C-alpha positions in Angstrom: -54.4 -19.8 13.1 -50.9 -19.4 13.7 -50.1 -19.1 10.1 -52.1 -15.8 9.6 -51.2 -14.4 13.1 -47.8 -15.0 12.1 -48.1 -13.1 8.6 -50.0 -10.3 10.0 -47.8 -9.8 13.2 -44.5 -11.9 12.4 -42.8 -10.3 15.5 -44.7 -12.8 17.8 -42.5 -15.5 16.4 -39.5 -14.2 18.1 -40.8 -15.7 21.2 -41.3 -19.2 19.7 -37.9 -20.5 20.4 -37.9 -19.4 24.2 -41.3 -20.5 24.8 -41.0 -24.0 23.3 -37.5 -25.0 23.5 -36.3 -22.6 26.2 -33.4 -21.3 23.9 -32.5 -17.3 23.5 -34.7 -15.7 20.9 -32.7 -15.4 17.6 -33.2 -11.4 17.8 -34.5 -9.1 20.3 -37.3 -7.3 18.1 -38.4 -6.6 14.6 -36.0 -3.9 14.2 -33.2 -6.5 14.5 -34.5 -8.8 12.6 -34.8 -6.5 9.6 -31.0 -5.7 10.4 -30.1 -9.3 10.1 -32.2 -9.6 6.9 -30.6 -6.8 5.1 -27.4 -8.7 3.9 -29.7 -11.4 2.2 -31.6 -8.4 0.7 -28.6 -6.7 -0.6 -27.2 -10.1 -2.2 -30.6 -10.4 -4.0 -30.6 -6.9 -5.2 -26.8 -7.5 -6.6 -28.4 -10.5 -8.2 -31.0 -8.2 -10.0 -33.9 -9.3 -7.8 -36.3 -6.5 -6.8 -36.4 -4.9 -3.2 -40.2 -5.7 -3.4 -39.4 -9.4 -3.8 -38.6 -9.2 0.0 -40.3 -6.3 1.4 -43.8 -7.6 0.3 -43.3 -10.0 3.3 -42.6 -7.5 5.7 -45.7 -5.2 5.6 -47.2 -6.6 9.1 -43.7 -6.4 11.0 -44.3 -3.4 12.8 -48.1 -4.0 13.4 -49.5 -2.1 16.0 -46.6 0.0 16.4 -46.7 3.9 15.7 -45.4 4.7 12.1 -46.3 1.1 11.0 -48.9 2.7 8.6 -46.2 5.0 6.9 -43.8 1.8 6.9 -46.5 -0.1 4.8 -47.1 3.1 2.8 -43.5 3.4 2.0 -42.8 -0.2 1.2 -46.2 0.0 -0.8 -45.0 3.0 -3.0 -41.1 3.0 -3.0 -39.8 -0.6 -2.8 -41.7 -1.6 -6.0 -40.1 1.2 -7.9 -37.5 -0.1 -10.2 -34.0 0.1 -8.9 -35.1 0.5 -5.3 -32.5 -0.1 -3.0 -32.0 -0.9 0.8 -32.0 3.3 1.5 -35.9 2.8 1.0 -36.3 0.2 3.3 -34.3 1.9 5.8 -36.4 5.0 5.3 -39.5 3.2 6.0 -38.0 1.6 9.1 -37.3 4.9 10.3 -40.6 5.9 10.3 -41.6 3.5 13.1 -41.4 4.4 16.7 -39.2 2.1 18.7 
């Protein structure tokens, strides 16, 4: 079940392009993937969208890493608040060990 695995551990998708097409991975790891995603989130926030609209899809991003539980907790408690911004996401990312 690739769909379920991808949702629960999306970092595994970074290796799909190299494996299937022999191309370079689009990003090095989940940390870089979030950095690349942040400008999209920022534009959405400027349009009045909520941070949670984006972060609800990131809960499994750091699965298995130390700090992943705290990352999820911050997203579940802080990213849902009205007016939450990228600082909440950056704080959550800072709780995860590289």
